[in-house]
N, C-alpha and C positions, 0 to 999 in steps of 0.2 A: 441163136442170137437174134434179137429183134432189130428192126431197122430204125427204131427211135434212138435218140441220143442219150447218153448217160447223164444223170443228174448228179451234179457236184455241189455240196453245200460248203460255202466258204465262211469263215468267221474272221475275216481280215478287214481292217479299216481302209476305205478308199478315200482319196481326196481329189477334188476337182482342180485342175491346173488352168481352168478357164477355157474359152473357145479357141479353136485352131485359128490361126491368123489368116489362112487361106480359105478354108471351106466352112468355118464357123461351127464345126462339130465340137461338142464339149469333150475335153480330154480328161479322162479319169485314170488314176493310177494308184497302186498301193501307197500307203502313207510313208513307208520306209524308203520307197523309190522317189517319191516326191521330195522328201528331206535330203536324200542323196543328191538329186539333181539340183536342188536350190543351192547346195554347198559346192558341187564340182562343175556346175554350169555346162555339163555335157548335154548332148541332144537327147530328145525323146520324140516319139511319133504319135500322131493321131491315127485312128482306125483306117483313114484313107491314105496313110503313108507320108503325110506332110511332116517335116522335121520342125521341132521347136526347141527352145532352150531358155533358161532363166538367165537374163543378162545383168540384172541388178545385184548388188551386194547382198549376201546372205546375213542373217542375224549374227551368226558367228564371226563373219568377216567384219561387220560393223563393230562388234564388241572388241575384236582384236585390234582394229584400227584405232578405236578409242583408247584402249589400254596402251598402245604404242605412243599415242599423242601425249598421254598422261605421263608415261615414262620419260619422253623427250622433254616435257615441260619441267618435270622434277629434276632431271639432269641439268637443265639450263639454270633453274633456280639455285641449285647446289653450287653451280659454277659462279654465278653472280654473288652468292653469299661468301664463297672462298675468296673471291677477288676483293670484296668489300672488307673482309678481315685483313687481308694482306695489305690494302691501302691504309687501313686504321693503324696497323702495326708499324708501317713505314713512317706515317705521321707522328706516331708516339715516339719512335726512335729519333727522328729529326728534332722534335721538341726537346727530347732529353739531351741531345747533342748541343742544342742552343743553350740550355740552362747550364750545362757543363762549361761551355765556352765562356759564358758571361761570369760564372763563378771563378773561373781561372783568371780572367782578366781583372776582376775586382780584387781577388786574392793577391794579385801582383801590383796593386795600387793603381790600375787604370779605370778612370770613370767610364761607365758603360754608355753614357750620353754623349760626352764631348771628346772621348778618347784621349784625355789629357792624363799624365802620370802624376801621382801625388805621393811623395816619399813618405809622408807621415801616415798616409793610409796604408801603404804597403807595410810599414813597420808595425802599425796598429794590428793589421790582420795576421802578420807573422807571430807577434808576441801574444796577443790576447785571443785569437781565434786560429790556432795552427791547424785545426782539423776542418776548417771551412771548405777547403777544396775537396775533401773527402766525402762531403755530403752531410757533415754534422754541423749544427748551428753553433 
């Protein structure tokens, strides 16, 4: 066996993680390790033993955060639409109730403006328009 080292040929892609924050040596690592460390934020080391870690959010984390914000916005928008629909339904029901109240009063001969009772109006409504209270003209 010879005293020279063994030559190994690699066909892996390496990525620079930038210079070490302490000694300035360029940190190089396999691409899969670089991607893993970007996502899990665990430590890696330069050749001199100084530790480093990616602190910022990864692309995956940013996309997930954006998707969560979009989901939250969509839920809030759906809630607002549901509340608006409920409000509109309550207003329509109240208006229908008011119309029914006025029709009943007029059908009983009461003027809707001055609240006076007119016997001839009551007789007229009962004889000529008996279905007026039921919603028919």
